[in-house]
Structures are given as C-alpha cells and as structure tokens.
C-alpha positions in Angstrom: 14.5 12.5 -5.3 13.7 16.1 -4.4 15.5 17.0 -1.2 13.5 20.2 -1.0 10.2 18.2 -0.7 11.7 16.2 2.2 13.0 19.3 4.0 9.6 21.0 3.5 7.9 17.9 5.0 10.3 18.0 8.0 9.7 21.7 8.6 5.9 21.8 8.0 4.5 24.0 10.7 1.1 22.3 10.7 2.7 19.0 11.4 5.1 20.4 14.0 2.4 22.1 16.0 -0.1 19.2 15.8 -0.1 17.1 18.9 -1.0 13.9 17.0 1.8 14.2 14.5 4.6 15.8 16.6 6.1 12.5 17.6 5.5 10.9 14.2 7.0 13.6 12.1 10.2 11.9 11.2 11.6 9.5 8.6 11.6 6.3 10.7 7.9 6.7 11.6 6.9 7.6 8.1 8.8 4.6 6.6 7.2 2.3 9.1 3.7 3.7 8.5 4.0 3.4 4.7 5.3 -0.2 5.1 2.4 -1.0 7.5 -0.2 0.5 5.2 1.1 -1.3 2.1 1.3 -4.6 3.9 -2.2 -4.1 5.3 -3.6 -3.5 1.8 -1.8 -6.4 0.3 -2.6 -8.9 3.1 -6.3 -7.7 3.1 -6.4 -8.4 -0.6 -5.0 -11.9 -0.1 -7.6 -12.5 2.7 -10.5 -11.4 0.5 -9.2 -13.6 -2.3 -9.1 -16.5 0.1 -12.8 -15.8 1.1 -13.7 -15.7 -2.6 -12.3 -19.2 -3.0 -14.2 -20.5 0.0 -16.7 -23.2 -0.7 -19.4 -21.3 1.2 -19.2 -18.2 -1.1 -20.6 -18.1 -4.6 -18.3 -16.2 -6.9 -18.2 -16.5 -10.6 -15.3 -18.1 -12.3 -14.3 -15.0 -14.3 -14.2 -13.0 -11.1 -12.0 -15.6 -9.4 -9.8 -15.8 -12.4 -9.2 -12.0 -12.6 -8.4 -11.6 -8.9 -6.6 -15.0 -8.6 -4.3 -14.1 -11.5 -2.9 -11.2 -9.4 -2.2 -13.4 -6.3 1.4 -14.2 -7.3 2.3 -10.6 -8.0 0.8 -9.5 -4.6 2.6 -12.3 -2.7 5.9 -11.4 -4.4 5.4 -7.7 -3.4 4.7 -8.8 0.2 7.9 -10.9 0.3 10.0 -8.1 -1.2 8.6 -5.6 1.3 9.3 -7.9 4.3 12.8 -8.5 2.9 13.4 -4.7 2.6 12.2 -4.3 6.2 14.7 -6.9 7.3 17.5 -5.3 5.4 16.9 -1.9 6.8 16.1 -3.0 10.4 18.8 -2.1 12.8 20.6 0.3 10.6 21.9 3.3 12.6 19.7 6.4 12.2 22.6 8.5 10.9 23.2 6.1 8.0 19.6 6.2 6.8 18.4 8.2 3.9 14.6 8.1 4.5 13.5 9.6 1.1 15.6 7.1 -0.7 14.4 4.2 1.5 10.8 5.3 0.8 11.4 5.4 -2.9 12.8 1.8 -2.8 9.7 0.7 -0.9 7.5 2.4 -3.5 9.4 0.7 -6.3 8.3 -2.7 -4.9 4.7 -1.7 -5.8 5.3 -1.0 -9.5 4.2 -4.4 -10.7 0.9 -4.1 -8.7 0.4 -0.6 -10.1 0.4 -2.0 -13.6 -2.5 -4.3 -13.1 -4.5 -1.9 -11.0 -4.4 0.6 -13.9 -5.8 -2.2 -16.2 -8.6 -3.1 -13.8 -11.9 -3.4 -15.6 -15.2 -3.2 -13.8 -16.6 -6.7 -13.4 -20.3 -7.1 -14.0 -21.5 -7.6 -10.4 -25.2 -8.2 -11.0 -25.2 -11.7 -9.6 -24.7 -11.8 -5.8 -24.3 -9.2 -3.2 -21.7 -11.3 -1.5 -19.6 -11.3 -4.7 -20.1 -7.6 -5.1 -19.0 -6.9 -1.5 -15.9 -9.1 -1.9 -14.9 -7.5 -5.2 -15.4 -4.1 -3.6 -13.2 -5.0 -0.7 -10.5 -6.5 -2.9 -10.6 -3.5 -5.3 -10.4 -1.0 -2.4 -7.2 -2.6 -1.2 -5.7 -2.5 -4.6 -6.7 1.2 -4.9 -5.0 1.8 -1.5 -1.8 0.4 -2.9 -2.2 2.5 -6.0 -2.6 5.6 -3.9 0.4 4.9 -1.9 2.5 4.2 -5.0 1.4 7.5 -6.5 2.1 9.5 -3.3 5.6 7.9 -3.0 6.3 8.7 -6.7 5.2 12.3 -6.1 7.1 12.5 -2.9 4.0 13.6 -1.1 5.3 12.9 2.4 2.6 14.8 4.3 -0.2 12.9 2.4 1.6 9.6 3.2 1.8 10.5 6.9 -1.8 11.7 7.3 -3.8 9.3 5.1 -5.1 5.9 6.1 -4.9 3.8 3.0 -6.6 0.7 4.3 -9.6 -0.4 6.4 
C-alpha cells in the first residue's frame, strides 16, 4: 500500500474544487462506491445468467456451461463482500484505514479476475438474444476486472470517478 497515492488522492485539487466530488472525496464514500460498483456488476452477471437459463430464451449449451461454471465463484465473491461490509460497518472513523480496507475488498475479486483473463470469445452467430446476453454478462465481468485492476494500482481517483456498471 502506497500512502503517497492515498495522500495524493485526498489532496487532489481537481476533486477538491469539483462540486460533484467535494462531498464524496473521502475514504468512507470511496469504499462504499467501490463496494456498490462491485456488487452491481456481480449481481447483474447473476441476473443475466438467470435470463440465459430461462425457458423462453434460446442459448446454446456451451454458452450456458461457460457462464454457468462461473456462478459459484461469483456467488462466493458476493457473499465475501457482504461479509466484509458487515465486519466494517459501524467501526469508528478514526480506526479505519481506508486504503487497507479497499485492498481487502479488491482481494475478494482475485478469483473472478482469473477467469475473466481466460475468457474466450464465444461464437455468437446463432441468435441476437444470445449475443446480447453474452455481451451483458461479459460487460459486467469486465467491470469487475477494471475495478480489480484499479484497486491493485491504487488508482483512487479512477475508482471514484468511473461508473463500472450499467
């Protein structure tokens, strides 16, 4: 953890002078935003997977198998993040080490990062519905990947200003 990066984030003149970020330019807000973005991406992925499995949608078996195989890892990450949020909720502000808490949150995404890196493009020539669902699921996985990389790089400004999900 690079304390200088955290201090640079807190003293960033662009963020301090920006009306939109002035009240959000702190560790508590950033931790909450990252948590929200991660959970939005993961829960969106699970919702898309549920749609893929719907009787009314025609999705090929290999597509379902690839995305379905990741369901357990995604559900585990969601559970770990909610657990982390419960553990950290109510801690006094003075006892918080936001950069460290953000790193712990990012570490919960490492298992997802591994299979996003191994993602292979699926042949989507069959149905436009399947293609749209795969695109949505993949976009959410890429959102988690981007958050993971920004947490690892301690890119706090990027984490604050980027919307990682739709």
